[in-house]
Each structure stands twice: as C-alpha cells, then as structure tokens.
C-alpha positions in Angstrom: 74.7 98.6 127.4 75.8 95.4 129.1 76.3 95.5 132.6 76.1 93.5 136.1 77.4 89.7 135.9 77.5 89.7 132.0 79.6 92.7 131.7 82.4 90.6 134.1 81.7 87.6 131.9 82.2 89.9 128.4 85.2 91.4 130.3 87.0 87.3 131.2 85.9 86.8 127.5 88.0 90.1 126.0 91.0 89.3 128.0 91.5 85.6 125.7 91.1 87.1 122.5 94.0 86.8 120.6 94.7 90.5 120.4 93.6 91.2 123.9 96.0 93.9 124.2 94.7 96.1 121.1 91.4 94.9 122.1 91.1 96.6 125.2 93.2 99.5 124.7 92.9 102.4 126.9 90.9 100.0 129.4 87.3 98.8 128.8 84.6 101.5 130.2 81.5 99.5 129.1 80.3 97.1 126.6 76.9 97.9 124.0 74.7 94.9 121.8 74.9 96.4 118.0 73.5 94.8 114.9 75.7 92.6 113.2 77.6 94.0 109.7 74.7 93.0 107.9 72.1 94.0 110.0 70.7 90.0 110.4 72.4 89.1 114.2 73.6 90.6 117.3 77.0 92.0 117.4 79.1 93.2 120.6 81.1 96.9 120.9 83.6 98.1 123.2 83.4 101.6 124.2 87.0 102.2 125.8 87.9 105.1 128.5 89.2 107.4 126.1 86.6 107.6 124.2 87.2 105.4 121.2 85.5 101.6 120.0 86.1 98.6 118.7 84.5 95.3 117.6 85.1 92.5 119.6 84.4 88.2 117.6 84.2 86.5 121.1 84.0 83.3 118.8 87.9 84.3 118.2 88.0 84.7 122.1 86.5 80.7 122.6 88.7 79.7 119.5 91.3 81.8 119.2 92.2 82.9 115.4 91.0 80.7 112.4 93.3 79.1 110.1 95.8 81.2 107.7 93.7 79.0 104.7 90.1 80.1 106.2 91.3 84.4 106.8 92.5 83.7 102.7 89.3 82.3 101.6 87.5 84.8 103.8 89.6 87.7 102.0 89.1 86.3 98.7 85.1 86.6 99.1 85.2 90.2 100.3 86.5 90.8 97.4 84.1 89.4 94.8 80.8 90.5 97.1 80.2 93.2 95.6 80.0 91.3 92.0 78.1 88.9 93.4 75.6 90.9 95.3 74.9 93.2 92.0 74.7 89.8 90.4 72.0 88.6 92.8 69.8 91.8 92.2 69.9 91.8 88.4 69.1 88.1 88.7 66.3 88.9 90.8 65.0 91.4 89.0 65.1 89.2 85.9 63.4 86.3 87.0 61.4 87.1 90.2 57.9 85.9 89.0 54.7 87.1 90.2 54.7 85.8 93.5 57.6 87.6 94.5 59.7 84.0 93.9 62.4 82.2 92.2 63.1 78.5 90.9 65.6 76.5 92.9 67.8 75.1 89.8 67.7 71.9 91.7 64.4 71.3 92.6 61.7 73.5 90.6 60.7 74.7 94.7 59.9 78.1 94.2 61.3 80.0 96.8 61.8 83.7 98.0 64.8 85.3 97.0 65.7 84.9 101.0 65.2 81.3 100.9 67.6 80.6 98.2 71.5 81.3 98.1 73.6 81.5 95.3 75.7 78.8 94.2 79.0 78.3 92.0 78.3 76.2 89.7 81.0 73.0 89.6 83.5 72.3 89.2 84.4 75.8 89.4 84.1 75.9 93.2 84.7 79.2 95.2 87.5 77.1 96.6 88.6 75.8 93.3 88.7 79.0 91.5 90.5 80.2 94.7 92.9 77.2 94.3 93.5 78.2 90.4 93.8 81.5 90.7 96.8 81.7 93.4 98.3 78.5 92.0 99.1 80.6 88.6 100.1 83.4 90.4 102.8 80.9 92.1 101.2 81.3 95.4 99.8 78.5 97.7 96.8 79.0 100.0 98.4 78.5 103.4 100.8 81.5 102.8 98.8 84.3 100.7 99.9 87.5 102.8 97.3 89.2 104.9 97.0 92.6 105.8 97.2 92.9 109.6 93.9 92.9 111.1 92.5 96.9 111.7 90.0 98.1 114.2 86.4 97.8 113.3 87.6 95.6 109.7 85.1 92.8 108.9 87.5 90.4 108.0 91.2 90.5 106.3 92.1 92.4 103.3 94.7 90.6 100.8 98.4 92.7 101.7 98.7 93.7 97.9 95.4 95.5 96.9 96.5 94.7 93.2 96.2 90.4 93.8 92.8 91.2 94.6 92.0 93.5 91.5 93.2 90.5 89.4 91.2 87.8 91.2 88.1 90.0 90.9 88.5 90.1 87.4 89.1 86.3 86.9 86.3 85.5 89.3 83.7 87.8 86.9 85.4 85.7 83.6 85.1 82.1 85.4 82.3 82.3 87.9 79.2 80.9 87.2 76.0 80.5 89.5 72.6 79.1 90.0 70.1 80.0 92.5 69.2 76.7 94.8 67.2 76.2 97.9 69.4 77.5 101.2 68.7 73.7 102.1 69.8 71.8 99.0 73.3 74.1 99.2 73.5 72.9 103.3 73.4 69.4 102.3 75.8 70.1 99.1 77.9 71.5 101.8 78.0 75.0 100.8 78.9 77.7 103.1 78.2 80.8 104.5 79.8 83.5 102.6 80.6 87.1 104.9 78.2 88.7 102.9 75.1 86.6 104.1 74.8 84.8 101.2 76.4 81.4 100.3 79.3 80.9 97.1 80.6 77.7 97.6 
C-alpha cells in the first residue's frame, strides 16, 4: 500500500486523469502497487471506499489520452496479439538451438528469446497493414469507432467485434515476420506492442 506523501502525490495526479470522476468513483481509500498486466513492471491500483477497485494510468494523468490514431493501432494490435504470441512460441520451439538462442535475421547474432522481437517484414509493416485494411473497409484510422473505456481493461476495443475478427483474419493471411535483435528493431523505429513484443 502507498501512504504518506506518496499517497498525496497519487491523489493529486488522479484528479488530473481525463476520466478522473470515473476513477475516483465513491472516493479513494488507498492506492496499491501491483504488477503490470504482463508482469514486467509496477502499476498502481485504486481501492475505493465502497470496496471496488480500478487501474490507473499515471502517464495519462500527466499527458492526457493519446491521439485517437494511437488508440486505434493499439486496439488492432490487441486483436492479433494471441496469434502473434502463438507464432512466437512455435518459432522458438522450432528454431531455438542447443544454446537456448535464436539467430537475428539481420545480424546473425544468437539471441535469447527475450533479447529479440518479432518484426513485420516490410513493406507490410503493422501500420501499413492496418491502413490497407481500414481503407478497404471505407474507414480512416483517425475516425475508427472505439468502444468506451472500461475499468481494468487494457487498451480500447474496436466498437464492432466483427471488424476485429476480419482484421485478425486479414493479418493472419498477409503478415510475415522475422526475429531480430531488440537493439536493431529500436534502430529501425520499432514500437512496443501492448504484449511486450514489438510488432512493427
């Protein structure tokens, strides 16, 4: 649990959240430090006076909501994340050597699975696939309808579940991946997906 000056600081930050009234709800009793959704970082949880709880994103308290375009891309990444994770596991089982490492397809360096990322092979980067798909459905990335945010939900969902399933099928048909060094992917401008792997 968080107390003292840290508690006061988190209270002040919470009141700057874009949906502060929703987050506060019946009133904040205390904050608790928890593991992030993928167990790789610390996060905070609000415990309310009525016994309910919710997550809180403090970057949003400082910077506000990200642009709609960013939210749409995150929602599309969440749609394909199970497939990408499954592919990653199959790749590792098939290609991993006796040393527990895989070769980076750019440098040949042998890497632990945690030292590399799955990267969409150009020209079909994730952004390109998303734009092509949306254009084919008469949609612009800046205006794709998203479902309202819900307590405890990571990211936003597409408003139309059928659109999400069609994108998942399209991505499965078209996307091609390579395993490359995290360092190389950063130098190429790779962006972290919500699942912790980079899918650029």
